[in-house]
Backbone as CSV, one residue per row, in Angstrom:
resi,resn,N_x,N_y,N_z,CA_x,CA_y,CA_z,C_x,C_y,C_z
1,MET,15.148,-6.373,6.888,13.769,-6.351,6.433,13.085,-5.091,6.959
2,LYS,12.400,-4.411,6.093,11.712,-3.171,6.433,10.306,-3.491,6.944
3,THR,9.890,-2.806,7.997,8.546,-2.991,8.534,7.772,-1.692,8.408
4,LEU,6.624,-1.764,7.745,5.746,-0.604,7.604,4.340,-0.988,8.040
5,LYS,3.652,-0.039,8.597,2.260,-0.265,8.979,1.357,0.035,7.793
6,PHE,0.242,-0.686,7.742,-0.729,-0.434,6.688,-2.135,-0.512,7.260
7,THR,-3.056,0.100,6.555,-4.469,0.109,6.926,-5.224,-0.635,5.843
8,TYR,-6.161,-1.498,6.261,-6.938,-2.215,5.254,-8.361,-2.419,5.732
9,TRP,-9.251,-2.705,4.787,-10.646,-2.997,5.068,-11.183,-3.880,3.953
10,LYS,-12.281,-4.553,4.242,-12.913,-5.400,3.239,-14.129,-4.663,2.686
11,ASP,-14.235,-4.635,1.367,-15.352,-3.987,0.686,-15.887,-4.985,-0.342
12,GLY,-16.981,-5.630,-0.010,-17.506,-6.662,-0.897,-16.573,-7.850,-0.919
13,ASN,-16.100,-8.207,-2.116,-15.202,-9.354,-2.265,-13.725,-8.976,-2.243
14,TYR,-13.404,-7.709,-2.032,-12.021,-7.254,-2.113,-11.533,-6.669,-0.799
15,TYR,-10.226,-6.810,-0.584,-9.537,-6.136,0.505,-8.851,-4.926,-0.103
16,LEU,-9.085,-3.770,0.483,-8.465,-2.530,0.023,-7.557,-2.016,1.126
17,GLY,-6.521,-1.298,0.762,-5.627,-0.787,1.778,-4.585,0.158,1.237
18,PHE,-3.825,0.720,2.177,-2.741,1.634,1.829,-1.664,1.554,2.892
19,LEU,-0.460,1.948,2.514,0.647,2.063,3.461,0.412,3.325,4.277
20,ASN,0.518,3.237,5.592,0.216,4.392,6.441,1.115,5.591,6.138
21,ASP,2.336,5.352,5.683,3.234,6.454,5.310,2.821,7.115,4.000
22,TYR,2.035,6.404,3.191,1.634,6.887,1.862,0.127,6.678,1.656
23,PRO,-0.705,7.375,2.399,-2.148,7.117,2.352,-2.829,7.497,1.037
24,ASP,-2.155,8.247,0.184,-2.761,8.640,-1.099,-2.754,7.511,-2.120
25,TYR,-2.039,6.430,-1.833,-1.837,5.372,-2.818,-2.463,4.071,-2.318
26,GLU,-3.687,3.804,-2.762,-4.408,2.601,-2.354,-4.205,1.485,-3.366
27,THR,-4.373,0.256,-2.895,-4.360,-0.907,-3.773,-5.366,-1.902,-3.232
28,GLN,-5.536,-3.016,-3.935,-6.551,-3.992,-3.528,-6.085,-5.401,-3.827
29,GLY,-6.803,-6.376,-3.257,-6.546,-7.781,-3.525,-7.788,-8.596,-3.212
30,GLU,-7.863,-9.784,-3.794,-9.004,-10.657,-3.529,-8.871,-11.365,-2.187
31,SER,-7.674,-11.328,-1.594,-7.429,-11.875,-0.253,-6.496,-10.908,0.474
32,LYS,-6.399,-11.071,1.783,-5.491,-10.212,2.546,-4.047,-10.457,2.107
33,GLU,-3.713,-11.709,1.811,-2.362,-12.041,1.371,-2.031,-11.354,0.040
34,GLU,-2.999,-11.342,-0.888,-2.779,-10.670,-2.166,-2.640,-9.163,-1.955
35,LEU,-3.438,-8.600,-1.050,-3.322,-7.176,-0.740,-1.928,-6.857,-0.214
36,VAL,-1.425,-7.653,0.715,-0.091,-7.416,1.279,0.965,-7.490,0.175
37,SER,0.837,-8.456,-0.720,1.769,-8.567,-1.844,1.704,-7.323,-2.722
38,ASN,0.497,-6.845,-2.996,0.337,-5.637,-3.821,0.895,-4.407,-3.113
39,LEU,0.758,-4.341,-1.791,1.329,-3.223,-1.037,2.859,-3.250,-1.107
40,LYS,3.439,-4.438,-1.058,4.902,-4.558,-1.187,5.349,-4.081,-2.563
41,ASP,4.613,-4.485,-3.598,4.943,-4.033,-4.956,4.812,-2.517,-5.076
42,LEU,3.776,-1.966,-4.460,3.576,-0.517,-4.475,4.748,0.195,-3.808
43,LEU,5.208,-0.326,-2.681,6.336,0.282,-1.984,7.585,0.264,-2.861
44,ILE,7.807,-0.831,-3.567,8.954,-0.915,-4.483,8.844,0.170,-5.551
45,ASP,7.646,0.336,-6.118,7.439,1.373,-7.141,7.667,2.769,-6.574
46,ILE,7.164,3.020,-5.367,7.332,4.332,-4.739,8.806,4.620,-4.487
47,GLU,9.517,3.659,-3.898,10.913,3.877,-3.535,11.840,3.938,-4.747
48,SER,11.423,3.349,-5.865,12.256,3.367,-7.070,12.133,4.676,-7.835
49,GLY,11.127,5.484,-7.480,10.902,6.727,-8.195,9.958,6.573,-9.373
50,GLU,9.419,5.368,-9.556,8.501,5.117,-10.673,7.201,5.904,-10.528
51,VAL,6.778,6.161,-9.290,5.568,6.926,-9.032,5.983,8.378,-8.780
52,PRO,5.529,9.315,-9.612,5.955,10.707,-9.451,5.183,11.447,-8.348
53,TYR,5.784,12.514,-7.861,5.132,13.451,-6.924,4.600,12.757,-5.669
54,ILE,5.450,11.986,-5.027,5.064,11.250,-3.824,4.857,12.200,-2.665
55,ARG,3.748,12.004,-1.968,3.492,12.728,-0.712,3.558,11.709,0.409
56,LYS,4.380,11.996,1.420,4.595,11.062,2.528,4.152,11.701,3.834
57,VAL,3.514,10.905,4.684,3.140,11.344,6.024,4.324,11.084,6.944
58,VAL,4.726,12.089,7.710,5.835,11.967,8.641,5.310,12.254,10.040
59,ALA,5.654,11.373,10.954,5.199,11.537,12.350,6.131,12.418,13.124
């Protein structure tokens, strides 16, 4: 199982966030659980090559 850090915040009725390795790609959810699910889906899209021109932060 892969572990990645993410940043999130609540804005009105939505939770917004991004994967810390990929801060250019934000997503949202109506709950924190939905946000986490959307972040997992985003990671799948990024790693599959479906999202072009990926910029990654490297420590």
